Structure formats: structure tokens, C-alpha cells
C-alpha positions as CSV (number, residue, x, y, z in Angstrom):
1,M,64.2,7.6,31.8
2,R,63.6,11.1,30.7
3,I,64.4,10.1,27.1
4,L,61.9,7.2,27.3
5,L,59.2,9.5,28.7
6,F,60.0,12.1,26.0
7,F,59.4,9.6,23.2
8,T,56.4,8.1,24.9
9,L,54.8,11.6,25.0
10,I,55.7,12.1,21.3
11,I,54.0,8.8,20.3
12,F,51.0,9.4,22.5
13,G,50.7,13.0,21.3
14,S,50.9,11.8,17.7
15,Q,48.2,9.2,18.2
16,F,45.9,11.7,20.0
17,A,46.4,14.2,17.2
18,S,45.6,11.5,14.6
19,A,42.4,10.6,16.5
20,Q,41.4,14.2,16.7
21,D,42.0,14.7,13.0
22,A,40.0,11.6,12.2
23,Q,37.0,12.8,14.2
24,A,37.3,16.2,12.6
25,I,37.2,14.6,9.1
26,L,34.1,12.5,10.1
27,A,32.4,15.6,11.6
28,A,33.1,17.5,8.4
29,M,31.5,14.6,6.4
30,D,28.4,14.8,8.6
31,K,28.3,18.6,7.8
32,I,28.4,17.8,4.1
33,M,25.6,15.3,4.4
34,F,23.3,17.4,6.7
35,S,24.3,21.0,5.7
36,S,21.0,22.2,4.4
37,K,18.1,23.5,6.6
38,D,15.8,21.1,4.9
39,K,15.6,18.9,1.7
40,S,13.0,17.1,-0.3
41,G,13.1,15.0,-3.4
42,K,11.8,12.0,-5.4
43,V,13.4,8.7,-4.7
44,T,13.8,5.8,-7.0
45,I,14.8,2.5,-5.4
46,I,16.0,-0.4,-7.6
47,L,16.4,-3.9,-6.1
48,T,18.7,-6.1,-8.2
49,E,18.6,-9.8,-7.7
50,K,21.6,-12.1,-8.3
51,D,20.2,-13.1,-11.7
52,G,20.1,-9.5,-12.8
53,S,16.4,-9.0,-12.6
54,E,15.1,-5.8,-11.0
55,K,12.3,-4.4,-9.0
56,V,11.6,-0.7,-9.0
57,R,10.0,1.3,-6.3
58,E,9.3,5.1,-6.0
59,A,9.1,7.2,-2.9
60,E,9.1,10.8,-1.7
61,M,11.6,12.0,0.9
62,F,11.5,15.0,3.3
63,Q,14.3,15.9,5.6
64,K,14.7,18.8,8.1
65,G,18.0,19.4,9.9
66,P,20.2,16.4,10.7
67,D,17.7,14.3,12.6
68,K,14.2,14.4,11.0
69,K,13.6,12.4,7.8
70,L,10.4,10.9,6.3
71,Y,10.3,8.3,3.5
72,R,6.9,7.5,2.0
73,Y,6.5,4.9,-0.8
74,T,4.3,6.0,-3.7
75,K,4.8,3.1,-6.2
76,P,4.1,0.2,-6.9
77,E,0.6,-0.1,-5.5
78,S,1.7,-2.9,-3.2
79,Q,4.2,-0.6,-1.5
80,A,2.3,2.7,-1.6
81,G,1.6,4.2,1.8
82,I,4.5,2.5,3.6
83,A,6.4,5.2,5.5
84,T,9.3,5.5,7.8
85,L,10.1,8.4,10.1
86,S,13.4,9.2,11.7
87,L,13.4,11.6,14.7
88,P,16.0,12.9,17.1
89,D,17.9,10.6,19.5
90,G,17.7,7.7,17.0
91,V,14.0,7.2,17.3
92,M,12.3,5.6,14.3
93,W,8.7,4.8,13.4
94,M,7.1,2.8,10.6
95,A,3.6,3.1,9.2
96,M,2.0,0.5,6.9
97,P,-1.5,0.4,5.4
98,A,-2.1,-2.8,7.3
99,F,-1.3,-1.1,10.7
100,E,-4.0,0.8,12.5
101,K,-1.3,3.1,13.9
102,P,2.4,3.7,13.2
103,K,4.8,1.4,15.2
104,R,8.0,2.4,16.8
105,I,11.1,0.5,15.6
106,S,13.1,-1.1,18.4
107,M,16.8,-1.1,18.7
108,L,16.8,-4.8,17.9
109,S,14.9,-4.2,14.7
110,K,17.3,-1.6,13.5
111,S,19.6,-4.4,12.4
112,Q,16.9,-5.7,10.1
113,S,16.3,-4.8,6.4
114,F,14.9,-1.4,5.7
115,T,11.6,-2.2,3.9
116,G,13.1,-5.2,2.2
117,T,16.2,-3.4,0.8
118,D,19.9,-4.1,1.4
119,F,20.0,-1.1,3.8
120,S,19.2,-1.7,7.4
121,Y,17.3,0.7,9.6
122,E,20.7,1.4,11.3
123,D,22.0,2.5,7.8
124,M,19.1,4.9,7.4
125,A,19.5,6.5,10.8
126,T,19.9,10.3,10.8
127,T,22.2,10.5,13.8
128,P,25.5,11.9,12.6
129,Y,28.3,9.3,12.2
130,S,30.6,11.4,14.4
131,D,28.1,10.8,17.3
132,R,27.9,7.1,16.6
133,F,31.5,6.1,15.9
134,T,35.0,6.7,17.1
135,C,37.5,6.6,14.3
136,K,41.1,6.7,13.2
137,I,43.0,7.4,10.0
138,T,44.5,4.3,8.5
139,S,45.7,5.7,5.2
140,T,46.1,9.1,3.5
141,G,46.1,9.1,-0.3
142,A,46.5,11.9,-2.8
143,D,42.7,12.3,-3.1
144,D,41.3,10.6,-0.1
145,Y,41.4,9.4,3.5
146,L,40.7,5.9,4.8
147,L,39.1,5.8,8.2
148,D,38.3,2.9,10.5
149,L,35.0,3.5,12.3
150,I,34.2,1.6,15.5
151,P,30.7,1.9,17.0
152,I,30.3,3.6,20.3
153,S,27.2,1.7,21.2
154,G,27.3,-2.0,21.8
155,K,23.9,-2.2,20.1
156,S,25.3,-1.6,16.6
157,N,25.0,-4.4,14.0
158,Y,28.5,-3.7,12.9
159,S,31.9,-4.4,14.5
160,K,33.6,-1.9,12.1
161,I,33.1,0.3,9.0
162,I,35.9,1.2,6.7
163,L,35.2,4.6,5.1
164,R,36.9,6.3,2.1
165,V,36.4,10.1,2.2
166,N,37.1,12.5,-0.6
167,K,39.9,14.7,0.7
168,T,38.9,17.8,-1.2
169,N,35.1,17.9,-0.8
170,G,34.7,15.8,2.3
171,Y,32.0,13.5,1.1
172,P,32.0,9.6,1.4
173,I,33.2,7.6,-1.6
174,W,32.5,4.1,-0.3
175,M,32.0,2.3,3.0
176,K,32.7,-1.4,3.8
177,F,30.6,-2.9,6.6
178,Y,31.9,-5.7,8.9
179,N,29.5,-7.9,10.9
180,L,29.9,-8.8,14.5
181,Q,32.1,-11.8,13.6
182,G,34.5,-9.4,11.9
183,R,33.7,-10.4,8.3
184,M,32.9,-7.8,5.6
185,F,29.4,-8.5,4.3
186,K,28.2,-5.3,2.7
187,E,29.6,-2.3,0.8
188,A,28.1,1.0,-0.2
189,T,29.3,3.3,-3.0
190,Y,28.3,7.0,-3.3
191,T,28.0,9.4,-6.2
192,Y,27.7,13.1,-5.3
193,E,26.7,16.1,-7.3
194,K,26.7,19.8,-6.3
195,I,23.3,21.6,-6.5
196,G,23.7,25.3,-5.8
197,K,25.9,25.5,-2.6
198,Y,25.1,22.0,-1.4
199,W,26.6,18.6,-2.2
200,N,24.0,15.9,-2.7
201,A,24.2,12.1,-2.8
202,K,22.4,11.6,-6.1
203,E,23.0,7.8,-6.0
204,V,23.9,5.3,-3.3
205,V,24.4,1.6,-4.1
206,M,24.4,-0.9,-1.2
207,R,25.6,-4.4,-2.1
208,D,25.1,-7.5,0.1
209,L,28.1,-9.6,-0.7
210,E,26.7,-12.7,1.0
211,K,23.3,-12.6,-0.8
212,N,24.8,-11.3,-4.1
213,H,22.0,-8.7,-4.1
214,S,22.0,-4.9,-4.3
215,T,19.9,-1.9,-3.8
216,T,20.3,1.4,-5.6
217,I,18.8,4.6,-4.3
218,R,18.6,7.6,-6.6
219,L,17.5,11.0,-5.6
220,S,16.0,13.5,-8.1
221,E,14.0,16.7,-8.2
222,V,15.9,17.8,-5.1
223,K,14.9,21.0,-3.4
224,F,16.8,22.7,-0.5
225,D,15.8,25.2,2.2
226,Q,12.1,25.4,1.5
227,G,11.1,26.1,5.1
228,L,9.5,22.7,5.6
229,S,7.0,22.6,8.4
230,D,7.6,20.4,11.5
231,D,4.1,19.1,11.0
232,I,5.4,16.9,8.1
233,F,7.4,14.9,10.7
234,L,4.6,14.2,13.2
235,V,4.0,10.5,13.9
236,E,0.3,11.0,13.7
237,K,0.6,12.3,10.1
238,M,2.7,9.5,8.7
239,K,-0.4,7.7,7.3
240,L,-2.1,9.5,4.4
């Protein structure tokens, strides 16, 4: 009986340590992604159809801390003025030239396409992954970890995300997204660069495997720690 209890404790302790290690890896990734006090840059968004044709949009992006982010489209003219604002506690707003006032995005809408791209509003949330998912390590390679992420909230559009994390630098390499039926339907790949003391995702490509469609987001002219004002992230200032 004592031997059985001893081995049970060893197995349970090992699983607990693995879970703790996985959450630590995820929290470290969050720190990489949200390490600067603030950030701004120019965004190029390329939508690629299944026939290879492309549509290009441009936007400006401002971020402060881990939970305030503003996207505002500048080109083409048909998209100019559309803006999305992410705020603490998962709150999101959208402003469009046709709207008299910005509108708050509901939890139900967060599963929908982010301004017609292959990203959802949930994908663009600023809440850290370690606050939204529990995880475990499924594989450890020479250069990376594989993690299974399970949503904490029942309101997520995903049943699971498989994440590959760079072991040395801690940034994400790719993610595979599974729908509520357990089928993989999207995948994202990340390209990072170091600017000064910060790692920055200079390109993210999201592919919708069912629609054979992809969206590439490229960030350029990146600036960190400028002392951005909180006024930039006020709902009433979303519309220019």
C-alpha cells in the first residue's frame, strides 16, 4: 500500500511540475509579447485569396501595456477610418465611418472575423494567453516546446490550440487552432526580430485551412517606450 502511494505521489508530482512548467513557459511568452511599456507602428495587411490574388490594406497601431491596443485603417479609402480598440478585461470596441458612435463588441461577436481578415476578434485580444488558457507540455525538442492550450472560458471559439514555442527566446513559432468540433481549421506562423532590447513580431500569417485563404500582418516603423498618452485609447477618440 505504501509503495503504491509512493509511486502515485511521484506520478502526480511529476504531472503537477509539468503543468507548472508549461504555465511558466506560456507566461514567459506573454512577457515577450507584451514586454514594452508601449509600442506603435505601421501595419500592412495582405489578404490572399485561394486563386492567389491579393488585397492590401494599411493601418496604424498603438499599444500601451498588455491590455490597450488601437488599430486604425488608413488605406484603401473604403477602409479608412475603421478602428478597433482593445481595453482591459477583454473589452473591445469598433468604430466605423458609418456608425454615429463606436460600438462595443460582444463576446459572441469575438468569434467572428476581425474586419474581414482570417483573424478573429478573439485572436486579436490583448489578454495574456496565460490568463486565458491552461496548458501542458506535450513534447520537448532541441529548440522548442510543444504545448497544448485549453481555454479556461467556455466562451472561447476554440477547443484547443497547439503552440510551438522557441526554447531559447520564448516567442511563438506557430499555433494550430481547433474548432469546437475538435478539427484543426486555422494555423498561424510567426516571424520575430529583435529591435533594441525587445523581440517584435514583424510578420504573422494566419491561414484558414477550410477556406484556403490567408491574412498576412506585417509591422514596420516600430517604436517602443515613447510615453504614449492614455488619451489615445479613449473610446470617444476612436473616430477621427
